[in-house]
N, C-alpha and C positions, 0 to 999 in steps of 0.2 A: 694234591698233585694231580695233574692232567697227563693221562697216558693215551698215546696214539698206538692202537693195537690191531692186528688182524686175527681174526678167530676162524678155526675150521675144525672140521670133525674127522677123526681117523678111528674107525671102529666104534668103541663105545666111549671114547675119551673126546674131549674138546682140547685142542692146541690153541695156544694164544703167544703170539710174538709181538713185543713191543718193538715199534717201526724204528725209533731212534737209537735205542741201546742195543737192540738184537736179543734182549733177554727173552727166553723161551721157556714156557712151563705148561702144565695141563691140568684138566680137572674132569671130574665125571659129569659136571654140569657146566653151563657157561658162567654160572655164578661163581662156583667153586674155581673155575680157571682164573677168572678176574681177581678173585681174592688172593690167589697163589701169585697171580703176576704183580699185585701191588706189594706183596712181601718180597718177591724176588727182585723187583726194581729197587726197593729199599735197601736191601742187603747189597745189591750192586752198586748203588750211589754211596753207601757206607764205605765200601772197599776201594772205590775209584780214587780218592786222595792217596792211598798207600801205594797204588800202582803207579801213579803219576810222580811220586817223590823218589821212588826206588830207581 
């Protein structure tokens, strides 16, 4: 899966937002933030068909 994201630092945390879905998460390191993003986008995409059919 290829993600297009923007990352910035707020205090001690890195915030990451996926451009196309708007999914946003965070991590203590950039690597943690990216891993959290992968998981969050996967959950988002799994739930998307349920939202569309309701």
